[in-house]
C-alpha positions in Angstrom: 88.7 32.3 71.3 88.8 36.3 70.0 85.2 37.7 69.8 85.1 37.2 65.8 85.3 33.6 66.6 83.4 33.1 69.2 80.5 35.0 67.4 81.1 32.7 63.7 81.1 29.4 66.4 78.2 30.4 67.6 76.5 31.2 64.0 78.0 27.6 62.9 76.0 25.7 65.7 73.2 27.4 65.2 73.1 26.3 61.5 73.9 22.8 62.8 70.7 22.1 64.6 68.8 24.1 62.3 69.8 21.7 59.0 69.3 18.7 61.8 65.8 20.3 62.4 64.8 21.4 59.1 67.4 20.3 56.8 68.2 23.7 55.8 69.2 27.0 57.7 69.8 30.5 56.8 72.1 33.0 58.3 71.2 37.0 57.6 75.0 38.3 58.2 77.0 35.3 57.9 80.4 37.1 57.0 81.2 40.6 57.7 80.2 43.1 55.0 84.2 43.7 53.9 84.6 40.1 53.3 81.7 39.3 51.1 81.8 42.6 49.4 85.7 41.7 48.3 84.1 38.5 47.3 82.2 40.1 45.1 84.6 42.4 43.7 86.8 39.6 42.7 83.8 37.8 41.1 83.2 40.8 38.8 86.9 41.3 37.9 87.1 37.4 37.6 83.8 37.2 34.7 85.9 40.7 33.4 88.8 38.6 32.3 86.9 36.0 30.8 86.9 33.3 34.0 83.5 32.7 34.1 81.7 30.0 31.9 78.2 28.7 30.9 77.0 26.3 33.7 76.2 22.8 32.7 74.0 20.1 33.3 75.6 16.6 34.6 78.9 15.9 35.3 82.2 14.3 33.3 81.5 13.0 30.2 77.5 13.5 31.0 78.2 17.5 31.0 75.5 19.3 28.5 74.8 22.9 28.0 71.2 23.2 28.6 70.2 26.8 29.0 66.4 25.4 29.0 67.5 24.5 32.2 69.9 26.9 33.8 70.9 29.6 32.4 73.7 30.7 34.5 77.8 31.1 34.3 80.2 29.8 37.1 84.1 30.6 38.2 85.4 27.4 39.8 87.9 28.0 42.9 90.9 25.9 42.8 91.1 24.8 46.3 95.2 24.4 45.5 96.0 27.9 44.5 93.2 30.3 45.8 93.5 34.2 45.5 93.7 35.7 49.1 90.3 36.0 49.5 89.1 33.1 48.4 91.8 31.5 50.5 90.0 33.4 53.3 86.4 31.8 52.6 88.0 28.3 52.4 88.5 28.9 56.0 85.3 29.5 56.6 83.6 26.8 55.3 86.7 24.5 57.0 85.6 25.8 60.0 81.9 25.2 59.2 82.6 21.5 58.1 84.2 20.8 61.6 81.3 22.1 62.8 78.8 19.8 61.1 81.1 16.6 61.9 81.3 17.5 65.4 77.4 17.9 65.7 75.8 15.9 63.1 78.0 13.0 62.8 78.0 14.0 58.6 81.4 12.4 57.9 82.0 15.2 55.5 85.6 15.1 54.5 85.9 18.2 51.0 85.0 21.2 49.9 84.6 22.6 46.2 83.2 25.8 45.7 82.6 28.2 42.8 81.5 31.7 42.1 78.0 31.9 39.5 76.0 34.7 38.2 72.9 35.1 37.0 72.3 37.5 34.2 69.2 39.3 34.2 66.4 37.2 33.6 68.5 34.0 34.0 67.0 31.0 35.9 67.7 27.5 37.0 64.4 25.1 37.1 63.9 22.6 40.5 66.6 20.4 40.9 68.5 18.2 43.6 72.2 19.0 44.1 73.2 15.5 44.0 73.8 13.7 40.9 72.2 10.7 40.3 75.3 8.2 39.9 77.0 9.3 43.2 76.2 9.9 46.4 78.8 12.4 48.0 77.4 15.8 47.9 75.6 16.3 51.7 75.4 19.9 52.6 75.3 22.5 49.8 76.1 25.9 50.9 75.3 29.7 48.7 76.8 33.0 50.6 75.0 35.8 48.5 77.5 38.9 47.1 74.6 41.4 46.2 74.5 44.4 47.6 71.4 46.8 48.1 69.2 43.8 46.3 65.8 44.8 46.8 62.7 42.2 47.2 61.4 43.5 43.9 64.1 43.2 41.9 63.3 39.2 42.1 65.9 36.3 42.2 65.0 34.2 44.5 66.1 30.8 45.9 63.0 28.6 46.5 63.3 26.0 48.1 61.0 22.9 47.8 60.0 21.0 51.1 58.3 17.9 52.7 54.4 18.0 51.9 52.8 19.9 54.6 49.9 17.7 54.1 50.4 14.4 52.4 46.8 13.6 51.9 46.7 16.2 49.6 50.3 15.9 48.7 50.6 20.0 49.4 53.9 21.2 48.7 55.7 24.1 51.3 58.1 26.4 49.6 59.8 28.8 51.4 61.8 31.7 49.3 65.3 33.9 50.2 66.0 36.4 48.9 69.9 36.6 47.6 71.0 39.6 50.0 74.5 40.3 50.0 76.0 38.3 53.1 72.8 35.8 53.6 74.2 32.5 53.8 72.1 29.4 52.9 72.7 26.1 53.0 70.7 22.7 52.9 71.0 18.6 52.5 71.8 18.0 48.9 70.0 15.0 48.7 66.7 16.0 50.1 66.0 19.7 49.2 64.6 20.5 45.7 65.6 23.8 45.2 65.6 26.5 42.4 66.5 29.9 41.5 63.7 32.5 40.0 64.9 34.7 37.5 66.2 38.6 38.6 65.6 41.8 36.6 69.2 42.6 37.8 72.0 40.5 37.9 72.1 37.8 40.6 75.9 36.9 42.6 76.7 34.2 44.9 79.5 31.8 45.7 78.4 28.8 45.7 79.6 24.7 47.0 79.1 21.7 48.7 80.6 19.7 51.4 81.1 15.6 50.3 81.8 12.8 52.3 85.1 10.5 51.5 84.6 8.1 48.6 
């Protein structure tokens, strides 16, 4: 196993431990800068070519455009015809899938992914990533693609964690800035989260590991 592979394996094992303990995990330098910057460039070119569509709420026939709930744009990755850069990312996520199954026995069998861009002022209200009528999505993933991101730009991912004080129902929030190269994963059915508005375009590649039907 090469040095890069060993580092990747160590990162994934640490993510698995954090996911089991806290329900979420963060790695600030999960992928090399040249690789995530290449994905960022590709996402921007896809947008110029009209590859992005306004994101909706729900799925299938119940899918609706609800800008009062979410105002981002997405471009889905075709797993059967990925570009070279997309394929590298899908292969990286396959390694993570195997690691999570090995350590946490989650039975993850598939992965779906899309690019996302939030124009300035866009947001996504508090939600869960699992659909009400389906329980397949198990682990959500996000890799941020924003170079030179400063805290004052906003755009944090806000995780709403378990109540710190059950008597007073005091909630615990964790804000994660969308700095390029930062990777976040969390349990789709347990972690409520939202995307706060930013004053600059905010790019990411988002995905979900699901169980078999």
